A tleap script that builds the chain and sets N, CA, C and O, in Angstrom:
source leaprc.protein.ff14SB
mol = sequence {
  NMET GLY LEU ALA HIE CYS GLU THR SER GLY
  ILE GLU PHE ALA PHE SER TRP ALA GLU LEU
  PRO ASP SER THR ALA ALA GLU PRO ALA LEU
  ALA GLN MET ARG ALA ALA LEU LEU HIE HIE
  LEU GLY GLY ARG ALA ALA ALA PRO THR ALA
  PHE ALA VAL MET GLY MET THR GLU ASN ALA
  GLU ALA LEU THR GLN ALA VAL THR GLY GLU
  ARG GLN ALA ARG LEU ALA LEU PHE THR ARG
  GLY SER ARG VAL TYR GLN LEU LEU ALA GLN
  SER ASN LYS PRO ILE ALA ALA PRO VAL TRP
  THR GLU PHE ALA GLY SER ILE LYS LEU ILE
  CASN
}
set mol.1.N position { 104.676 105.429 103.616 }
set mol.1.CA position { 103.547 104.782 103.626 }
set mol.1.C position { 103.359 103.956 102.376 }
set mol.1.O position { 103.792 104.381 101.305 }
set mol.2.N position { 102.707 102.744 102.464 }
set mol.2.CA position { 102.531 101.912 101.327 }
set mol.2.C position { 100.937 101.449 101.243 }
set mol.2.O position { 100.161 101.392 102.197 }
set mol.3.N position { 100.679 101.165 99.999 }
set mol.3.CA position { 99.260 100.763 99.767 }
set mol.3.C position { 99.170 99.788 98.650 }
set mol.3.O position { 99.808 99.921 97.607 }
set mol.4.N position { 98.324 98.760 98.908 }
set mol.4.CA position { 97.925 97.782 97.852 }
set mol.4.C position { 96.543 97.772 97.672 }
set mol.4.O position { 95.859 97.605 98.682 }
set mol.5.N position { 95.897 97.938 96.418 }
set mol.5.CA position { 94.520 98.219 96.390 }
set mol.5.C position { 94.058 97.392 95.115 }
set mol.5.O position { 94.769 97.345 94.112 }
set mol.6.N position { 92.830 96.741 95.200 }
set mol.6.CA position { 92.317 96.062 94.073 }
set mol.6.C position { 90.735 96.244 94.250 }
set mol.6.O position { 90.274 96.656 95.314 }
set mol.7.N position { 89.975 95.935 93.217 }
set mol.7.CA position { 88.588 95.919 93.218 }
set mol.7.C position { 88.058 94.643 92.430 }
set mol.7.O position { 88.550 94.346 91.341 }
set mol.8.N position { 87.087 93.934 92.985 }
set mol.8.CA position { 86.520 92.803 92.331 }
set mol.8.C position { 85.018 92.745 92.839 }
set mol.8.O position { 84.679 93.070 93.977 }
set mol.9.N position { 84.208 92.312 91.900 }
set mol.9.CA position { 82.787 92.116 92.250 }
set mol.9.C position { 82.097 93.216 93.014 }
set mol.9.O position { 81.262 92.973 93.885 }
set mol.10.N position { 82.499 94.539 92.635 }
set mol.10.CA position { 81.957 95.673 93.311 }
set mol.10.C position { 82.507 95.961 94.666 }
set mol.10.O position { 81.978 96.820 95.372 }
set mol.11.N position { 83.567 95.267 95.069 }
set mol.11.CA position { 84.044 95.543 96.408 }
set mol.11.C position { 85.498 96.059 96.278 }
set mol.11.O position { 86.270 95.486 95.509 }
set mol.12.N position { 85.870 97.070 96.970 }
set mol.12.CA position { 87.265 97.631 96.865 }
set mol.12.C position { 87.994 97.042 98.113 }
set mol.12.O position { 87.479 97.051 99.232 }
set mol.13.N position { 89.139 96.566 97.863 }
set mol.13.CA position { 90.064 96.057 98.940 }
set mol.13.C position { 91.218 96.919 99.030 }
set mol.13.O position { 91.754 97.377 98.021 }
set mol.14.N position { 91.636 97.166 100.255 }
set mol.14.CA position { 92.903 97.976 100.453 }
set mol.14.C position { 93.683 97.561 101.660 }
set mol.14.O position { 93.117 97.263 102.712 }
set mol.15.N position { 94.942 97.542 101.516 }
set mol.15.CA position { 95.872 97.072 102.679 }
set mol.15.C position { 97.033 98.144 102.562 }
set mol.15.O position { 97.825 98.248 101.625 }
set mol.16.N position { 96.969 98.928 103.723 }
set mol.16.CA position { 98.013 99.962 103.743 }
set mol.16.C position { 98.828 99.896 105.092 }
set mol.16.O position { 98.417 99.345 106.113 }
set mol.17.N position { 99.951 100.488 104.964 }
set mol.17.CA position { 100.980 100.461 106.259 }
set mol.17.C position { 101.753 101.773 106.138 }
set mol.17.O position { 101.795 102.519 105.160 }
set mol.18.N position { 102.395 101.919 107.394 }
set mol.18.CA position { 103.240 103.118 107.664 }
set mol.18.C position { 104.135 102.822 108.720 }
set mol.18.O position { 103.756 102.108 109.649 }
set mol.19.N position { 105.286 103.292 108.684 }
set mol.19.CA position { 106.430 103.107 109.518 }
set mol.19.C position { 106.433 104.317 110.504 }
set mol.19.O position { 106.497 105.478 110.100 }
set mol.20.N position { 106.359 103.971 111.832 }
set mol.20.CA position { 106.464 105.062 112.844 }
set mol.20.C position { 107.839 105.187 113.372 }
set mol.20.O position { 108.607 104.229 113.279 }
set mol.21.N position { 108.233 106.378 113.958 }
set mol.21.CA position { 109.555 106.537 114.550 }
set mol.21.C position { 109.880 105.410 115.586 }
set mol.21.O position { 111.038 104.994 115.599 }
set mol.22.N position { 109.032 104.914 116.392 }
set mol.22.CA position { 109.313 103.838 117.332 }
set mol.22.C position { 107.966 103.158 117.735 }
set mol.22.O position { 106.868 103.676 117.530 }
set mol.23.N position { 108.158 101.962 118.321 }
set mol.23.CA position { 106.880 101.236 118.572 }
set mol.23.C position { 106.002 101.613 119.679 }
set mol.23.O position { 104.906 101.080 119.852 }
set mol.24.N position { 106.524 102.616 120.495 }
set mol.24.CA position { 105.703 103.273 121.532 }
set mol.24.C position { 104.488 104.212 120.894 }
set mol.24.O position { 103.499 104.528 121.556 }
set mol.25.N position { 104.666 104.548 119.741 }
set mol.25.CA position { 103.661 105.396 119.059 }
set mol.25.C position { 102.591 104.568 118.340 }
set mol.25.O position { 101.646 105.130 117.785 }
set mol.26.N position { 102.733 103.224 118.345 }
set mol.26.CA position { 101.889 102.405 117.543 }
set mol.26.C position { 100.395 102.343 118.100 }
set mol.26.O position { 99.444 102.432 117.323 }
set mol.27.N position { 100.224 102.187 119.470 }
set mol.27.CA position { 98.870 102.189 120.036 }
set mol.27.C position { 98.039 103.538 119.912 }
set mol.27.O position { 96.844 103.517 119.614 }
set mol.28.N position { 98.677 104.609 120.136 }
set mol.28.CA position { 97.927 105.860 119.873 }
set mol.28.C position { 97.785 106.055 118.338 }
set mol.28.O position { 96.785 106.634 117.914 }
set mol.29.N position { 98.715 105.611 117.508 }
set mol.29.CA position { 98.532 105.839 116.089 }
set mol.29.C position { 97.317 105.028 115.595 }
set mol.29.O position { 96.509 105.510 114.801 }
set mol.30.N position { 97.212 103.732 116.113 }
set mol.30.CA position { 96.034 102.959 115.677 }
set mol.30.C position { 94.708 103.553 116.023 }
set mol.30.O position { 93.778 103.554 115.218 }
set mol.31.N position { 94.624 104.061 117.229 }
set mol.31.CA position { 93.419 104.761 117.798 }
set mol.31.C position { 93.051 105.997 116.899 }
set mol.31.O position { 91.884 106.227 116.584 }
set mol.32.N position { 94.124 106.789 116.497 }
set mol.32.CA position { 93.854 107.912 115.628 }
set mol.32.C position { 93.453 107.435 114.243 }
set mol.32.O position { 92.536 108.013 113.660 }
set mol.33.N position { 94.056 106.469 113.715 }
set mol.33.CA position { 93.704 106.037 112.351 }
set mol.33.C position { 92.333 105.403 112.222 }
set mol.33.O position { 91.658 105.450 111.194 }
set mol.34.N position { 91.965 104.785 113.394 }
set mol.34.CA position { 90.568 104.151 113.220 }
set mol.34.C position { 89.524 105.281 113.399 }
set mol.34.O position { 88.438 105.224 112.823 }
set mol.35.N position { 89.869 106.303 114.204 }
set mol.35.CA position { 88.862 107.427 114.483 }
set mol.35.C position { 88.659 108.247 113.105 }
set mol.35.O position { 87.560 108.629 112.702 }
set mol.36.N position { 89.784 108.438 112.503 }
set mol.36.CA position { 89.799 109.138 111.203 }
set mol.36.C position { 89.110 108.385 110.105 }
set mol.36.O position { 88.393 108.958 109.285 }
set mol.37.N position { 89.342 107.065 110.097 }
set mol.37.CA position { 88.699 106.192 109.022 }
set mol.37.C position { 87.236 106.191 109.254 }
set mol.37.O position { 86.456 106.301 108.309 }
set mol.38.N position { 86.836 106.068 110.488 }
set mol.38.CA position { 85.419 105.961 110.783 }
set mol.38.C position { 84.765 107.383 110.467 }
set mol.38.O position { 83.637 107.353 109.975 }
set mol.39.N position { 85.284 108.473 110.670 }
set mol.39.CA position { 84.969 109.695 110.282 }
set mol.39.C position { 84.726 109.823 108.738 }
set mol.39.O position { 83.694 110.248 108.218 }
set mol.40.N position { 85.739 109.428 108.160 }
set mol.40.CA position { 85.689 109.500 106.736 }
set mol.40.C position { 84.601 108.623 106.038 }
set mol.40.O position { 83.955 109.009 105.063 }
set mol.41.N position { 84.465 107.404 106.636 }
set mol.41.CA position { 83.424 106.557 106.080 }
set mol.41.C position { 81.944 106.868 106.344 }
set mol.41.O position { 81.038 106.451 105.622 }
set mol.42.N position { 81.766 107.651 107.461 }
set mol.42.CA position { 80.393 108.017 107.936 }
set mol.42.C position { 79.731 106.851 108.337 }
set mol.42.O position { 80.343 105.839 108.677 }
set mol.43.N position { 78.328 106.955 108.313 }
set mol.43.CA position { 77.584 105.729 108.556 }
set mol.43.C position { 77.525 105.410 110.043 }
set mol.43.O position { 77.913 106.228 110.876 }
set mol.44.N position { 77.031 104.199 110.375 }
set mol.44.CA position { 77.048 103.656 111.692 }
set mol.44.C position { 78.008 102.679 111.840 }
set mol.44.O position { 78.095 101.727 111.065 }
set mol.45.N position { 78.823 102.873 112.900 }
set mol.45.CA position { 79.899 101.867 113.198 }
set mol.45.C position { 79.314 100.858 114.307 }
set mol.45.O position { 78.678 101.229 115.293 }
set mol.46.N position { 79.618 99.560 114.001 }
set mol.46.CA position { 79.276 98.510 114.954 }
set mol.46.C position { 80.396 98.547 116.026 }
set mol.46.O position { 81.418 99.214 115.864 }
set mol.47.N position { 80.163 97.824 117.092 }
set mol.47.CA position { 81.202 97.886 118.243 }
set mol.47.C position { 82.453 97.164 117.770 }
set mol.47.O position { 82.283 96.102 117.172 }
set mol.48.N position { 83.702 97.615 117.965 }
set mol.48.CA position { 84.804 96.932 117.470 }
set mol.48.C position { 85.066 95.630 118.368 }
set mol.48.O position { 84.684 95.487 119.530 }
set mol.49.N position { 85.784 94.723 117.614 }
set mol.49.CA position { 86.196 93.432 118.348 }
set mol.49.C position { 87.681 93.341 118.139 }
set mol.49.O position { 88.249 94.015 117.279 }
set mol.50.N position { 88.283 92.532 118.903 }
set mol.50.CA position { 89.589 92.263 118.761 }
set mol.50.C position { 89.978 91.609 117.405 }
set mol.50.O position { 89.196 90.876 116.800 }
set mol.51.N position { 91.229 91.912 116.956 }
set mol.51.CA position { 91.669 91.536 115.590 }
set mol.51.C position { 93.053 91.009 115.803 }
set mol.51.O position { 93.828 91.612 116.545 }
set mol.52.N position { 93.410 89.864 115.160 }
set mol.52.CA position { 94.794 89.338 115.173 }
set mol.52.C position { 95.114 88.662 113.835 }
set mol.52.O position { 94.242 88.086 113.185 }
set mol.53.N position { 96.289 88.742 113.474 }
set mol.53.CA position { 96.931 87.985 112.467 }
set mol.53.C position { 98.247 87.509 112.796 }
set mol.53.O position { 98.922 88.126 113.620 }
set mol.54.N position { 98.691 86.435 112.213 }
set mol.54.CA position { 99.944 85.837 112.593 }
set mol.54.C position { 101.170 86.777 112.429 }
set mol.54.O position { 101.415 87.364 111.375 }
set mol.55.N position { 101.883 86.868 113.504 }
set mol.55.CA position { 103.091 87.740 113.381 }
set mol.55.C position { 102.986 89.168 113.900 }
set mol.55.O position { 103.970 89.897 114.029 }
set mol.56.N position { 101.652 89.549 114.211 }
set mol.56.CA position { 101.557 90.955 114.658 }
set mol.56.C position { 101.994 91.199 116.172 }
set mol.56.O position { 102.161 90.241 116.927 }
set mol.57.N position { 102.151 92.348 116.533 }
set mol.57.CA position { 102.448 92.691 117.877 }
set mol.57.C position { 101.091 92.833 118.665 }
set mol.57.O position { 100.225 93.595 118.233 }
set mol.58.N position { 100.916 92.160 119.730 }
set mol.58.CA position { 99.685 92.316 120.506 }
set mol.58.C position { 99.576 93.879 120.879 }
set mol.58.O position { 100.540 94.593 121.151 }
set mol.59.N position { 98.250 94.274 120.842 }
set mol.59.CA position { 97.948 95.707 120.981 }
set mol.59.C position { 96.527 95.893 121.340 }
set mol.59.O position { 95.690 95.356 120.615 }
set mol.60.N position { 96.170 96.535 122.292 }
set mol.60.CA position { 94.749 96.639 122.729 }
set mol.60.C position { 94.023 97.489 121.604 }
set mol.60.O position { 92.793 97.446 121.603 }
set mol.61.N position { 94.639 98.222 120.689 }
set mol.61.CA position { 93.986 98.855 119.647 }
set mol.61.C position { 93.885 98.140 118.355 }
set mol.61.O position { 93.394 98.713 117.382 }
set mol.62.N position { 94.351 96.828 118.280 }
set mol.62.CA position { 94.309 96.046 117.163 }
set mol.62.C position { 92.833 95.548 117.150 }
set mol.62.O position { 92.464 94.641 117.896 }
set mol.63.N position { 92.021 96.162 116.290 }
set mol.63.CA position { 90.598 95.940 116.247 }
set mol.63.C position { 89.997 95.850 114.803 }
set mol.63.O position { 90.575 96.298 113.812 }
set mol.64.N position { 88.780 95.226 114.784 }
set mol.64.CA position { 88.018 95.129 113.520 }
set mol.64.C position { 86.709 95.622 113.747 }
set mol.64.O position { 86.225 95.555 114.877 }
set mol.65.N position { 85.985 96.187 112.644 }
set mol.65.CA position { 84.806 96.867 112.820 }
set mol.65.C position { 84.066 96.906 111.619 }
set mol.65.O position { 84.696 97.005 110.566 }
set mol.66.N position { 82.758 96.841 111.598 }
set mol.66.CA position { 81.923 97.032 110.393 }
set mol.66.C position { 81.291 98.321 110.406 }
set mol.66.O position { 80.884 98.754 111.485 }
set mol.67.N position { 81.146 99.025 109.308 }
set mol.67.CA position { 80.341 100.090 109.105 }
set mol.67.C position { 79.233 100.052 108.066 }
set mol.67.O position { 79.441 99.633 106.927 }
set mol.68.N position { 77.933 100.541 108.519 }
set mol.68.CA position { 76.812 100.552 107.543 }
set mol.68.C position { 76.471 101.877 107.282 }
set mol.68.O position { 76.658 102.753 108.125 }
set mol.69.N position { 75.961 102.110 106.134 }
set mol.69.CA position { 75.536 103.436 105.807 }
set mol.69.C position { 75.412 103.473 104.193 }
set mol.69.O position { 75.131 102.460 103.552 }
set mol.70.N position { 75.656 104.776 103.577 }
set mol.70.CA position { 75.632 104.782 102.170 }
set mol.70.C position { 76.719 103.871 101.473 }
set mol.70.O position { 76.571 103.414 100.339 }
set mol.71.N position { 77.796 103.662 102.245 }
set mol.71.CA position { 78.719 102.742 101.737 }
set mol.71.C position { 79.002 101.738 102.961 }
set mol.71.O position { 79.086 102.153 104.117 }
set mol.72.N position { 79.150 100.308 102.595 }
set mol.72.CA position { 79.299 99.426 103.576 }
set mol.72.C position { 80.820 99.139 103.719 }
set mol.72.O position { 81.531 99.125 102.714 }
set mol.73.N position { 81.314 98.916 104.933 }
set mol.73.CA position { 82.817 98.776 105.023 }
set mol.73.C position { 83.096 97.795 106.087 }
set mol.73.O position { 82.266 97.620 106.979 }
set mol.74.N position { 84.167 97.165 106.059 }
set mol.74.CA position { 84.837 96.469 107.119 }
set mol.74.C position { 86.244 96.817 107.174 }
set mol.74.O position { 86.950 96.822 106.166 }
set mol.75.N position { 86.689 97.127 108.410 }
set mol.75.CA position { 88.105 97.639 108.643 }
set mol.75.C position { 88.769 96.840 109.647 }
set mol.75.O position { 88.058 96.193 110.416 }
set mol.76.N position { 90.070 96.785 109.759 }
set mol.76.CA position { 90.879 96.194 110.674 }
set mol.76.C position { 92.221 96.941 110.830 }
set mol.76.O position { 92.769 97.341 109.803 }
set mol.77.N position { 92.770 97.151 111.980 }
set mol.77.CA position { 94.001 97.862 112.265 }
set mol.77.C position { 94.839 96.990 113.146 }
set mol.77.O position { 94.331 96.296 114.027 }
set mol.78.N position { 96.107 97.026 112.911 }
set mol.78.CA position { 96.983 96.181 113.830 }
set mol.78.C position { 98.484 96.636 113.621 }
set mol.78.O position { 98.773 97.392 112.694 }
set mol.79.N position { 99.318 96.215 114.401 }
set mol.79.CA position { 100.779 96.582 114.365 }
set mol.79.C position { 101.772 95.432 114.358 }
set mol.79.O position { 101.489 94.313 114.786 }
set mol.80.N position { 102.867 95.745 113.886 }
set mol.80.CA position { 104.097 94.899 114.165 }
set mol.80.C position { 105.260 95.703 114.279 }
set mol.80.O position { 105.763 96.332 113.349 }
set mol.81.N position { 105.708 95.660 115.557 }
set mol.81.CA position { 106.779 96.607 115.954 }
set mol.81.C position { 106.347 98.031 115.785 }
set mol.81.O position { 105.331 98.438 116.347 }
set mol.82.N position { 107.115 98.830 114.999 }
set mol.82.CA position { 106.738 100.216 114.743 }
set mol.82.C position { 106.051 100.484 113.431 }
set mol.82.O position { 105.986 101.631 112.989 }
set mol.83.N position { 105.531 99.437 112.792 }
set mol.83.CA position { 104.652 99.503 111.604 }
set mol.83.C position { 103.210 99.381 112.041 }
set mol.83.O position { 102.851 98.596 112.919 }
set mol.84.N position { 102.422 100.173 111.403 }
set mol.84.CA position { 100.971 99.976 111.655 }
set mol.84.C position { 100.417 99.713 110.312 }
set mol.84.O position { 100.866 100.201 109.275 }
set mol.85.N position { 99.328 98.842 110.406 }
set mol.85.CA position { 98.533 98.394 109.203 }
set mol.85.C position { 97.176 98.601 109.327 }
set mol.85.O position { 96.615 98.640 110.422 }
set mol.86.N position { 96.505 98.763 108.057 }
set mol.86.CA position { 95.139 99.069 108.038 }
set mol.86.C position { 94.673 98.193 106.828 }
set mol.86.O position { 95.238 98.248 105.736 }
set mol.87.N position { 93.489 97.292 107.122 }
set mol.87.CA position { 92.738 96.748 106.095 }
set mol.87.C position { 91.430 97.338 105.905 }
set mol.87.O position { 90.784 97.713 106.883 }
set mol.88.N position { 90.962 97.458 104.660 }
set mol.88.CA position { 89.722 98.015 104.454 }
set mol.88.C position { 89.097 97.393 103.206 }
set mol.88.O position { 89.723 97.260 102.154 }
set mol.89.N position { 87.698 96.981 103.400 }
set mol.89.CA position { 86.934 96.449 102.265 }
set mol.89.C position { 85.689 97.517 102.321 }
set mol.89.O position { 85.134 97.778 103.388 }
set mol.90.N position { 85.343 98.047 101.204 }
set mol.90.CA position { 84.147 98.829 101.031 }
set mol.90.C position { 83.356 98.587 99.772 }
set mol.90.O position { 83.883 98.176 98.738 }
set mol.91.N position { 82.090 98.853 99.890 }
set mol.91.CA position { 81.273 98.561 98.718 }
set mol.91.C position { 79.956 99.312 98.846 }
set mol.91.O position { 79.674 99.908 99.886 }
set mol.92.N position { 79.178 99.284 97.828 }
set mol.92.CA position { 77.801 99.954 97.858 }
set mol.92.C position { 76.851 98.885 98.392 }
set mol.92.O position { 75.741 99.237 98.792 }
set mol.93.N position { 77.180 97.722 98.420 }
set mol.93.CA position { 76.328 96.568 98.924 }
set mol.93.C position { 76.895 95.951 100.214 }
set mol.93.O position { 78.063 96.147 100.550 }
set mol.94.N position { 76.056 95.215 100.912 }
set mol.94.CA position { 76.691 94.503 102.256 }
set mol.94.C position { 78.014 93.559 101.848 }
set mol.94.O position { 77.994 92.879 100.821 }
set mol.95.N position { 78.932 93.578 102.571 }
set mol.95.CA position { 80.025 92.695 102.405 }
set mol.95.C position { 79.899 91.428 103.175 }
set mol.95.O position { 80.021 91.469 104.399 }
set mol.96.N position { 79.672 90.341 102.580 }
set mol.96.CA position { 79.488 89.023 103.340 }
set mol.96.C position { 80.606 88.656 104.193 }
set mol.96.O position { 81.767 88.844 103.831 }
set mol.97.N position { 80.265 88.080 105.443 }
set mol.97.CA position { 81.232 87.749 106.371 }
set mol.97.C position { 82.256 86.799 105.776 }
set mol.97.O position { 83.412 87.000 106.149 }
set mol.98.N position { 82.059 85.821 104.939 }
set mol.98.CA position { 83.131 85.025 104.407 }
set mol.98.C position { 84.103 85.768 103.490 }
set mol.98.O position { 85.281 85.427 103.390 }
set mol.99.N position { 83.575 86.783 102.832 }
set mol.99.CA position { 84.454 87.683 101.953 }
set mol.99.C position { 85.423 88.369 102.815 }
set mol.99.O position { 86.618 88.319 102.523 }
set mol.100.N position { 85.008 89.015 103.869 }
set mol.100.CA position { 85.853 89.716 104.813 }
set mol.100.C position { 86.811 88.730 105.459 }
set mol.100.O position { 88.005 89.016 105.544 }
set mol.101.N position { 86.337 87.588 105.913 }
set mol.101.CA position { 87.238 86.715 106.656 }
set mol.101.C position { 88.332 86.203 105.617 }
set mol.101.O position { 89.510 86.175 105.973 }
set mol.102.N position { 87.976 85.812 104.386 }
set mol.102.CA position { 88.960 85.415 103.555 }
set mol.102.C position { 90.022 86.534 103.266 }
set mol.102.O position { 91.213 86.230 103.202 }
set mol.103.N position { 89.609 87.785 103.097 }
set mol.103.CA position { 90.416 88.866 102.862 }
set mol.103.C position { 91.520 89.055 104.141 }
set mol.103.O position { 92.739 89.055 103.970 }
set mol.104.N position { 90.953 89.192 105.252 }
set mol.104.CA position { 91.540 89.489 106.535 }
set mol.104.C position { 92.521 88.307 106.724 }
set mol.104.O position { 93.683 88.504 107.078 }
set mol.105.N position { 92.016 87.054 106.474 }
set mol.105.CA position { 92.841 85.849 106.683 }
set mol.105.C position { 93.950 85.654 105.789 }
set mol.105.O position { 94.868 84.886 106.077 }
set mol.106.N position { 93.907 86.374 104.613 }
set mol.106.CA position { 95.004 86.269 103.742 }
set mol.106.C position { 96.326 86.983 104.082 }
set mol.106.O position { 97.391 86.732 103.517 }
set mol.107.N position { 96.156 87.914 105.079 }
set mol.107.CA position { 97.444 88.600 105.516 }
set mol.107.C position { 98.354 87.838 106.328 }
set mol.107.O position { 97.951 87.338 107.378 }
set mol.108.N position { 99.499 87.707 105.958 }
set mol.108.CA position { 100.646 86.980 106.583 }
set mol.108.C position { 101.815 87.924 106.653 }
set mol.108.O position { 102.340 88.388 105.641 }
set mol.109.N position { 102.241 88.218 107.992 }
set mol.109.CA position { 103.403 89.012 108.159 }
set mol.109.C position { 104.570 88.176 108.290 }
set mol.109.O position { 104.644 87.323 109.174 }
set mol.110.N position { 105.542 88.396 107.396 }
set mol.110.CA position { 106.877 87.666 107.420 }
set mol.110.C position { 108.012 88.576 107.540 }
set mol.110.O position { 107.895 89.788 107.362 }
set mol.111.N position { 109.106 88.001 107.840 }
set mol.111.CA position { 110.334 88.927 107.880 }
set mol.111.C position { 110.691 89.491 106.643 }
set mol.111.O position { 111.660 90.248 106.565 }
savepdb mol mol.pdb
quit
């Protein structure tokens, strides 16, 4: 598993990834990762919506979602082959849509 993390202006940003034994495990892994993350964050989760970045593998569990509560969060999960990825931004204050869009849009999967 890998993790890149930084904090600025009171918002924590994290990008993590893990390699699975094979790509058939990716969809169930994303569903489990999202459920575990939502449980950990607590709060109220908005309805998930489809998420895509250039170079990812199409997957029904590639989703983005906002969470409100004691901590505000935005998350996204997606795959490329047998690798699963998770984006997370969290803060004590609301995360403006342009901040999330810029963070999520900065991800480029290359060979």
